[in-house]
Each structure stands twice: as C-alpha cells, then as structure tokens.
VEXBA-738980 format. One record per residue: residue in one letter; x, y, z of N, C-alpha, C in turn. Coordinates in steps of 0.02 Angstrom, whole numbers, plus 50000, padded with zeros to 5 digits. Layout:
AXYZXYZXYZ
...
***
This chain:
M559505412454290559845418654315560505415054325
N561075420554319561755419554341561975418054388
F561665421754441561945420254510561735413454541
L561225409854501560955402754533561465397954488
S561845400754437562315394954402562805391154459
P562885386154448563275382654509563975384854506
D564225388454447564815390254453564985397654473
S564325400854494564305408554510564645409054581
K564905416554588565105417354637564685416354708
F563965416954694563575416754745563415410254761
M563355405554723563335397654740563905394554761
Q564445396754760565035394854783565195397654851
E564985404054864564925406354937564455402154983
L563915400854957563345397454978563605389854997
R563925386754952564215379654967564685381255027
N565125386455022565625386255077565305387955152
L564675390955139564395391955203564035385755240
T563745381555185563465375155201563945370855227
D564565370655195564945367355215565265367955293
A565305375455297565615377455373565105375855422
I564365376155406563975374055450564025367355471
W564195363555422564115356155436564815353955465
V565465357455457565915356755492565835358755569
N565445363955576565345365855655564865360255680
I564455357455654564105352455684564435346555693
L564955345055653565385338255659565835340555719
M566135345955733566455349755789566155349255854
I565485351155853565125350055911564935344155933
V564975338755884564755332255906565465327955949
T565895329455904566565326955919566925330655985
S566725336856001567025339156068566485337856121
I566095333556131565665331856175566245328856223
P566625324056222566985321456279567475327156326
I567595333956282567855338756299568745337256293
V568975331156309569565331556291569805331156214
T569335330156173569345329956103569345337056072
V569285342056108569085348956084569595350756037
G570235349856054570685351356027570955348155948
A570725341755946570725337355891570145339355832
A569615341855873568965344355833569215350855808
I569505355755835569635361755810570085361655751
T570675357155761571075355755720570845353455643
A570365347755653569995345055607569715350555569
A569305354655602568845359955576569295365155535
H569845365855542570295369955514570555367155452
D570595360555463570915355655396570285356155340
A569725353955373569095353255319568915359155292
N568875365355339568565371155299569025373055264
R569765372055265570175375455201570215371055145
R570125364255149570185360355099569425361855049
A568885363455084568415365555061568245371355030
L568605376455056568695383055032569175382554964
Q569575379254966569995378354912569855373954859
G569265370654867568975365554825569445359654815
E569795356254864570005350154862569565345154868
A569825340054844569295333954837569255329254906
G568815325554905568815320654964568205321355007
G567815326855000567255327855044567265331055110
V566985333955133567025336955204567035333555253
T566535328455264566605323355319567015319355319
R567295316955267568025312855252568465316655267
N568565323555251569225326455276569265327555341
Y568575330655371568645330155439568845325155478
F568525318955465568875312355516569405311355507
H569875312355442570465310155423570945315655462
A570765321255467571075325855498571185324155579
F570435323555589570445322655673570795316855692
R570825310855655571225304155675572015306455667
A572145309455611572815310955607573255314955663
N572835321055688573085326455741572855324955792
F572435318555810572245319255874572735319455932
A573315315855931573765314755996574105322156002
K574305324455961574695330855959574185336655984
A573595337355956572995342255969572745342056035
T572685334656056572465334256126572985337356171
V573625335956168574135339956208574055347556212
L573975348856140574045356056143573405359156170
W572695355656164572095357656197572185357856280
A572605352456302572765352456371573155358856392
V573505360756360573955367356375573395373956374
F573075373556326572735379456316572075378356350
G571855373156363571165370856403571245373056475
I571775370856508572005371356564572055380256583
T572535382756554572735389956563572175393856539
G571685391956505571065396356493570575395156539
A570685389456581570165388956627570275392156677
A570935392856700571265396056747571165404456743
L571275406456678571125412956667570375415256679
A569895410456658569175412656672569015413056735
Y569385407856772569405407956851569585415156876
A570105415356860570375423156894569915429556863
W569595429556805569195434456792568575434256839
V568345429156838567695428256873567685428356949
V568115425456990568305424757048568815429857079
L569315430757054569785435157083569845441857074
Q569195445457085569135452657072569655457057119
I570175456457104570805458757133571065465357084
T570975471557105571235476557073571915475457047
P572455475057091573105474357063573285468857017
L572825463857021572825458056974572565459656898
L572165466056896571925468756833572435468056768
I573005470856775573405471556717573695463756709
P573965461656761574225454856735573555450456699
K572975450656734572575446056691572425448356618
I572545454456613572305458156535572985456156502
G573555457256525574185453156484574195445556464
L574015442556515574075435056499573445433156464
T572825435956467572455436256423572545435756350
L572935441356330572995442556267573565437956242
I573955435656292574465430856271574155424256247
W573645423056290573425416356271572945417056204
L572565422156201572185424756127572705423856063
I573205425756072573725426256025573955419056000
G573995415556051574455409456037573815404156007
F573045404556041572565401456020572295402055956
E572355407855935572175410555860572475406055815
W573155403855827573535401555777573735392755797
V573715391655849574075386155869573825379355835
F573075378455840572635372855806572725373355720
A572775379855692572855379655616573535377155607
L574085378455649574705376655631574755369155640
Q574415365755683574505360155693574035355555637
A573635358655609573195356455543573585356555487
R574115361155478574335364355412575085361355422
F575375358455470576185357855474576425351655513
E576885349555492576965343055528577615346655571
N577575347055642578025348255682578005344155755
T578345344955810578245342755873577825346955901
V577495346055961576985348855997577415355756027
G578005354656051578305361056086578515366056025
R578695364455963578825368655908578285372255883
T577705367155890577045370555863576745376455909
L576905374255970576615378656030577125385556026
A577765384656002578235390556010577925394455942
N577965390355879577705394055823576985398355828
A576555395555869575895399855871575955406655907
F576535407955937576635413755966577025417155933
V577495414155887577915418055823577495421555783
F576965415955751576615419655713576185423555734
G575835423755784575415427355814575775434855828
V576255435955848576665440955843576915444355790
S577235439255747577495442255679576895444155630
H576385441855647575915443455586575265445955628
I575395451055677574965454355723574345455855698
L574355458755639573765462055604573325457355597
L573535451655565573145445855553572815442355603
T573125442855666572965440855743572365444155759
V572515452255751571935456555774571325454955737
G571485453955673570815452455613570535446955648
M570765442255669570425434755686570035437255750
M570465440255795570265441855855569455446155848
V569495451055803568935454755799568245450755759
L568475445755712567895441055689567595436855755
D568125434055788567895430055853567395434855897
A567665441355898567425445255955566745447555929
I566555448255866565905448655834565505444155846
W565695437255836565315432755837565085430455913
V565565431955966565275431756036564815437756049
G564965442756017564555448456033563745447556012
L563825444055957563115442655925562795436855973
L563265432255999562955426956038562625430056096
V562995434756135562755438456189562175442056178
A562155445256131561625449456096560975444256095
C560985440056052560385434756055560315432556113
W560655430756170560475427256230560065431656267
F560235438356264559975443656315559235447256268
I559335447556200558905453956157558555448056125
F558815444356074558435439556020558565432356030
P558305429656073558365422556091558235417256033
Q557695420555981557475416255922558095415355891
G558605420155874559205419155833559715415255860
L559645413055930560245408655952560425403855928
F559835398655919560035392355888560245392555816
L560005397755770560425398255703561275400055727
L561235405155777562035406655780562415400755807
V562055397055845562525391055869562655386255830
V562125383855766562285381255714562715382555668
M562805389055648563325392655619563965391055647
G563935393755716564395393355763565175394355750
Y565605392355784566375393755777566645389855706
G566375384955691566535382755628566575387555574
T565995391255557565975396855517566395402155536
M566765403355606567145409055610567995405655586
I568025399555586568505396055567568565396955494
L568165396555465568055398255388568255404155373
C568095409555413568305416755406568965417455420
H569265414055455570005413755472570555412355419
I570135406955375570605402955336571045407155290
P570635413855254571145417455215571625422955256
L571565423055316572065427255358572635422355362
L572495415655394572925413055399573415409855345
E572995408455286573455407155216573985412255205
R573645418355227574255423955223574845424255250
G574645422855314575245421255366575745415055350
F575425408155316575745403155299576215403255238
K575835407755186576115407355116576775406855104
Q577145410855146577995408855122578205402655148
Y577905398055183578125392555212577855387055178
L577435388055130577135382555096577425380655038
K577495374355026577865371554964577475373154897
P577755375854852577405377754790577035374254755
A577125367654753576815362354720576185360454752
G576035363454798575415362054848575395356954887
N576015352954903576055348154950576205350855017
N575785354455037575955358655099575565356355168
D575245351255169574875349855237575325344755275
A575005344455327575375339555393575695332855359
E575125330655329575445324555306575955323255259
N576065328955225576565330055194577325332155210
G577185333155271577945334555315578075340455309
S577805345655296578125352955295578135354955362
T578635360555369578675363255431578675370355444
A578595373855495578505381055480579035382155542
A579305389255531579775393355569580235389055609
***
C-alpha cells in the first residue's frame, strides 16, 4: 500500500511524530534539575527543526549537541522567564485583587509573547543574551499572527491536559508523553516563516554558524 511506503507523506509524518515524542522524553529527563529547563527547551527546538527538515545527525545527537552548545545563554534566559513566570503565577493564584487584574493580564501577555520566541531564537541564531531577549519581543510583536498561532496551539494542548485530568485520566499519560515536545514541532513551521528573511540562503543558518537576527 502506497501510504506505508517509507517515502510516503503518512510515513514521514509518523516519523516526525515519533521524533517529537522522543525529543519530549529527552526534554523531560534533562529538565529534572529545573535550572536546565531553558537549555532543554532550546535543544528541543533545534532537534525538532533538524528532524522536520530531514537534516542528518540523529535526533538524540542533535538534541544533546544543542543542549551543550546553548546551555549557558539558555540558562540565563530561563532565569529571566522562570522567575517572572513564577511571580505571575503567584500573582494569579494569591493576589486576588480586582485593581490588579488588568496589569496581570497585560504582563502575562507580554511574558507569553516573549516566551514563544526566545528559546527558538537562541536555538537558531548567535546573539548576546540581551539581544536575544529583545529580539524575542520584536519578533513576537512584528509577527503577531504567528505568535497568536503558537499561543493557540499551546492553549489547545493545555486544554486537553486539563480535560484529561478531570474527565479522561486514562489519556493523561499519552498526552504527557507526547507533551510540549510535540507542540514545539507544531511551532517550527510558524517560527521558520518568521525567521525566513534572516536566514542565509545556503542553509548555514543556525547558531553554530554565527547568523544573527534583528
């Protein structure tokens, strides 16, 4: 049957899905120390992109190469987003004060805009931490439709997670295994559209080749 051919669209998508699941497992394991979450997300972006584009090297090898190469800068970026994200979560859960509602919504939207782009930028381009942080908001606002698209994908995944928790707990394990690594895979086409004009035409466009953005 044609759809079972190794070169068929079905088999390619199946390989992409299994690669994303494996990336998600690697991301969960390497995020256990908490401080490594930023490096893990960055590596997941890099490994998923290379797998989706059919680049050589193997998913596991690409993941750990990106994890090591981006560890220092990604950890600083994670400190920024991790601390501010925790503060926002505290504000939503504990500070139930009506006058703070609008500031909380505004700050949460700003945080989400930056978070959707910052680790993908770190995985894709060579820049200082400050420039990568600034570019995350530049890309997030200037490509607002792509940003909204990624937010919608994440919201669907979170909604399914909550639904499984309360309604269908049998599906929770599968959803966790597929996890955020699969969401990152879904982000890649949107991110690449945003990055397209900044990439070198010969394909030497990743962080290790020294490309810069904005």
